[in-house]
LOZATOR-14864 format. One record per residue (C-alpha): x, y, z. Coordinates in steps of 0.5 Angstrom, whole numbers, padded with zeros to 4 digits, always signed. Each point is the difference from the previous one (the first is absolute). Layout:
<pts>
XYZ ...
</pts>
This chain:
<pts>
+0055+0157+0464 +0001-0006+0004 -0003+0001+0008 +0004-0005+0004 -0002-0001+0007 +0006-0001+0005 +0001-0006+0002 +0000-0002+0008 +0001-0006+0004 -0006-0001+0000 +0000-0002-0007 +0007-0004+0001 -0004-0004+0006 -0007-0001-0005 +0005-0002-0007 +0005-0004+0003 +0003-0006+0004 +0002+0004+0006 -0002+0002+0008 +0001+0007+0003 +0004-0001+0007 +0000+0008+0002 -0003+0006-0003 -0006+0003-0004 -0003-0003-0005 -0002+0007-0003 +0008+0002-0001 +0001+0002-0008 +0006-0005-0003 +0004+0005-0003 +0006-0002-0005 +0003-0006+0001 +0007-0003+0002 +0004-0007+0001 +0007+0004+0001 +0000+0002+0008 +0005+0005-0002 -0004+0003-0005 -0006+0001+0004 -0003+0008+0000 -0005+0002+0005 -0007-0001+0001 +0002-0007-0005 -0002-0008+0000 +0005-0005+0000 +0000-0007-0002 +0005-0005+0003 +0001-0004-0006 +0004-0007+0001 +0006+0000-0006 +0005-0005-0002 +0005+0002+0006 -0004+0004+0006 -0007+0002+0001 -0002+0007+0000 -0004-0001+0006 +0005+0000+0005 +0002+0007-0002 -0007+0002+0003 +0003+0005+0006 +0004+0003-0006 -0006+0001-0004 -0004+0004+0006 +0006+0004+0002 +0000+0002-0008 -0007+0002+0001 -0004-0006-0002 -0007+0001+0002 -0002-0007-0002 +0003-0006+0001 -0002-0007-0004 +0005-0005+0003 +0001-0008-0001 -0004-0003+0007 +0007-0005+0000 +0004+0005+0006 -0001+0003+0007 +0000+0007-0001 +0000+0006+0005 -0004+0005-0001 +0001+0004+0007 +0000+0008-0002 -0003-0001-0006 -0007+0000+0002 -0003+0005-0005 +0003-0005-0006 -0005-0005-0004 +0003-0007+0000 -0004-0004-0005 +0003-0008+0000 -0001-0005-0006 +0003-0007-0001 +0002+0003-0007 +0002+0007+0000 +0002+0000-0007 -0007-0003-0002 -0004+0006+0004 +0004+0004-0004 -0002-0002-0007 -0007-0001+0002 -0001+0007+0002 +0003+0003-0005 -0005-0004-0004 -0005+0003+0004 +0002+0007-0001 +0001-0002-0007 -0008-0001+0000 -0001+0006+0002 +0003+0004-0006 -0004+0002-0005 +0004+0003-0005 +0004-0004-0005 +0006-0005+0001 +0006-0001-0005 +0004-0006+0001 +0007-0001-0003 +0004-0007-0001 +0005-0002-0004 +0008-0003-0001 +0002+0007-0001 -0002+0007-0001 -0005+0000+0007 +0003+0005+0003 +0001+0005-0005 -0007-0001-0003 -0003+0001+0006 +0004+0007+0001 -0002+0002-0007 -0007-0002+0001 -0001+0004+0007 +0004+0006-0004 -0006+0000-0006 -0006-0001+0006 +0002+0005+0005 -0002+0005-0006 -0006-0001+0002 -0001-0004+0006 +0003-0001+0007 +0004-0007+0000 +0002-0005+0004 +0006-0003-0002 +0005-0006+0002 +0006+0003+0004 +0006-0003-0003 +0000-0007-0002 -0005-0002+0006 -0003-0005-0004 +0000-0006+0004 -0005-0004+0004 +0001+0006+0005 +0002+0006-0004 -0007-0001-0003 -0004+0000+0006 +0004+0006+0003 -0001+0004-0006 -0008-0001+0000 +0001+0002+0008 +0003+0007-0002 -0006+0002-0004 -0003+0006+0003 -0004+0004-0005 +0002-0001-0006 -0004-0002-0007 +0004-0005-0004 +0005-0005+0003 +0006-0003-0004 +0002-0006+0003 +0007-0004-0002 -0001-0007+0000 +0005-0005+0001 +0001-0007+0000 +0006-0006+0001 -0005-0006+0000 -0006-0003-0001 -0006+0002+0003 +0004+0006+0002 -0004+0005-0005 -0007-0003+0001 +0001+0002+0008 +0002+0007-0002 -0006+0001-0004 -0005-0003+0004 +0002+0006+0004 +0001+0006-0005 -0006-0003-0005 +0003+0004-0005 -0006+0004-0005 +0007+0001-0005 +0005-0006-0001 +0007+0001-0004 +0005-0006-0001 +0006+0004-0003 +0003-0006-0002 +0002-0008+0001 +0008+0000+0000 +0004-0006+0004 +0000+0004+0007 -0002-0006+0005 +0001-0005-0005 +0003-0003+0006 -0006+0000+0004 -0005-0001-0005 +0005-0006-0005 -0003+0004-0006 -0002+0006-0004 -0008-0004-0001 +0000-0001+0008 +0003+0008+0000 -0006+0002-0004 -0005-0003+0004 +0002+0002+0006 +0000+0007-0003 -0007-0001-0003 -0002-0001+0008 -0001+0007+0000 -0007+0000-0002 -0002-0005+0005 -0003+0005+0004 -0004+0004-0005 -0007-0002-0003 +0000+0004-0006 +0005+0006-0002 +0006+0001-0005 +0006-0004-0001 +0006+0004-0003 +0006-0005-0004 +0006+0002-0004 -0002-0003-0006 +0007-0001-0003 +0002-0004+0006 -0001-0008-0003 -0003-0003+0006 -0005+0007+0001 -0002-0001-0007 -0003-0006+0001 -0004+0002+0006 -0007+0004-0003 -0004-0008-0001 -0002-0003+0006 +0000+0006+0005 -0005+0000+0004 -0007+0003-0001 -0001+0007+0002 +0007+0001-0001 +0002+0005-0006 +0007-0001-0003 +0003+0006-0003 +0008+0000-0003 +0005+0005-0002 +0006-0001-0004 +0006+0002-0004 +0000-0006-0006 -0006-0004+0001 -0007+0004-0002 -0003+0003+0006 -0005+0004+0003 +0005+0005+0002 +0007+0001-0004 +0005+0005-0001 +0003+0003-0007 +0006+0004-0001 +0004-0003+0005 +0007+0004+0000 +0005-0004+0006 +0005+0004+0003 +0002+0002+0007 -0007+0003-0001 -0005-0004-0004 -0005+0004-0003 -0007-0003-0003 -0007+0001-0002 -0006-0004+0002 -0007+0001-0004 +0001+0007-0003 +0003+0003+0006 +0008+0002-0002 +0006+0001+0005 +0000-0005+0005 +0006-0001+0004 +0003-0004+0005 +0006+0000+0003 +0004-0008-0001 -0001-0006-0004 -0005-0001-0005 -0003-0005+0004 -0003+0005+0005 -0005+0002-0007 -0003-0007+0002 -0002+0004+0007 -0002+0006-0003 -0005-0004-0004 -0003-0004+0005 -0001+0007+0005 -0003+0003-0007 -0006-0005+0000 -0001+0001+0007 +0001+0007+0000 -0006+0000-0005 -0005-0005+0003 +0001+0005+0006 -0002+0006-0004 +0007+0004+0001 +0000+0004-0007 +0005-0001-0005 +0004+0006+0001 +0001-0002+0008 +0001-0006-0002 +0006+0002-0004 +0002+0005+0006 +0000-0006+0005 +0005-0004-0004 +0005+0006-0003 +0000+0002+0008 +0002-0008+0001 +0007+0000+0003 +0004-0007+0001 -0001-0003+0006 +0007+0000+0004 +0005-0006-0002 -0004-0002-0007 +0004+0003-0005 +0002+0006+0004 +0005+0004-0003 +0005+0003+0004 +0005+0005-0002 +0007-0001+0003 +0007+0004+0000 +0004-0001-0006 -0005-0001-0005 -0002-0006+0003 -0007-0003-0001 -0003-0005+0005 -0007-0003-0002 -0003-0003+0007 -0004-0006-0002 +0001-0003+0007 -0007-0001+0002 -0001-0006-0003 +0001-0005-0005 -0002-0005-0006 +0003-0003-0006 -0005+0005-0005 +0002+0006+0005 +0007-0001+0000 +0000-0001-0008 -0004+0007+0000 +0005+0003+0004 +0006-0002-0004 -0003+0002-0005 -0002+0007+0002 +0007+0001+0001 +0001+0001-0007 -0003+0007+0001 +0006+0002+0003 +0008+0002-0002 +0006-0003+0004 +0002-0007+0002 -0005-0004+0002 +0001-0003+0007 -0005-0005+0004 -0001-0002+0006 -0005-0006+0000 -0003-0004+0006 -0004-0006+0001 -0007-0001-0002 -0003-0004+0005 -0005-0005+0000 +0001-0003-0006 +0001-0007+0004 +0002-0005-0005 +0000+0005-0006 +0006+0004+0004 +0006-0003-0004 -0004+0001-0007 -0002+0006+0000 +0006+0004+0003 +0004-0004-0006 -0005+0004-0004 +0002+0006+0002 +0007-0001-0001 -0002+0000-0008 -0004+0006+0001 +0007+0004+0003 +0004-0002-0007 -0007+0002-0004 +0000+0007+0003 +0008+0002+0000 +0001+0000+0007 +0007+0002+0002 +0002-0002+0007 -0005-0005+0005 -0001-0001+0007 -0004-0005+0003 -0002-0001+0007 -0004-0006+0003 +0000-0007+0000 -0003-0002-0008 +0002+0006-0003 +0007-0002-0001 -0003-0004-0006 -0001+0006-0003 +0007+0002+0000 +0001-0008-0003 -0005+0000-0006 +0004+0007-0001 +0006-0003-0001 -0001-0005-0004 -0003+0004-0004 +0007+0004-0001 -0001+0005+0005 +0007+0003+0003 +0001-0004+0007 +0004+0005+0002 -0006+0005+0000 -0004-0006+0004 +0000+0001+0008 -0005-0004+0005 -0001+0002+0007 -0005-0004+0005 -0003+0006+0003 +0000+0007-0002 +0003+0002+0007 +0006-0004-0003 +0000+0003-0007 -0001+0008+0002 +0008+0001+0000 +0001-0003-0007 -0007+0004-0003 +0002+0007+0003 +0007-0001-0003 -0003-0003-0007 -0003+0007+0000 +0004+0005-0005 -0001+0006-0005 -0006+0000-0005 -0002-0007+0002 -0008-0003+0001 -0001-0005+0006 -0007-0004+0000 -0002-0003+0007 -0005-0006+0000 -0002-0006+0004 -0005-0002+0004 -0002+0004+0006 +0002-0006+0004 +0008+0001-0002 +0000+0007+0003 +0003+0004-0006 -0004+0006+0003 +0005+0000+0005 +0006+0000-0006 -0003+0005-0003 -0001+0005+0006 +0007-0002+0002 +0003+0002-0008 -0004+0007+0001 +0004+0002+0006 +0004+0006-0002 -0001-0001-0008 -0006+0003+0000 +0000+0007-0003 
</pts>
């Protein structure tokens, strides 16, 4: 069992570039926040400078909400009258202090750390793996998709008595994964796949692969687990640095772990090794996430029966191929959490499991850069291939989906485009009629989660 010593303000001062302005060095640093409105009693608040505002200006709100320790930018004049009991730390770069403190706390942790990245499937893998490992261990996992340069440090700083850390690690630019890996120093790293996500920032899938592989930069030794069916990742094994063992999972290409007897329906079943009856709710692509989780579970000594139990108890994250039964025999498939070309393809194919008129709401796929028009046009062909009855597109580039579908014979009367989800609401709700199936999918920034909530109002049983 991990016996982590709690960190104090003294640890902060000794390991980070900052200065104590007021307070006691022996004060314990509890959970940390960057949003002053979410601060809890006795916590630590970091004033981080963002694109639009500097969190340090909200120092009084943080103190009023109960923050005991505050790490603030020294660029402002503060008035701490009436708050003399607070610990105030000043720094040139509060974000660097946050990262350095997380790296220090990670250095005290003696349990295994698993880092997970990939173009899609990070969060699902994190949730499935955490469900497997909690059969044997106390697990700290990333909340939601807080996998950024800020989210990962905050996750590590939540560590108390847990025995294993499962960390989702996201990036959009070269060097970001390196920074995260140097903080997290994973013992086991998983790369779910390398697809077109962030190609607008990185220029090519080859560059995306290089950026994802930065996950091993903080590893002196350990295991890298990769998807051997992914055309980019299957080339990886040669050239990995000394001390890193590579293990593979896959459905098609020969791998260290593979499934058998796949029966793909609304509830997909399959076998692994000689264990029968694995079940997962959702697309067959979740099998890849299960395989990675199975490998890690075995590595960390979870019995095969407990691995199966953890996997079969897993429920899909909200807004990820979530099936919602509405009145009048209407089925809503909520996949509004995020989108890529490949995940759109999977979601459209998944609709074949349902009876009724097939209606699709697709928002923009973001961060594609100069590839945006091309990839959205490719999705237009998928609309034809999957026998979709009605198409609604939302955003800037999704209009090319409809144009390509029309070019390939889709009925123009059954295509409608909107610039925002807000403007689409009344049309989409009127589109819902008896015995229909409607898929809602798009990048998170298009806010289709709000459209889903609007659809559900008054229609859920």
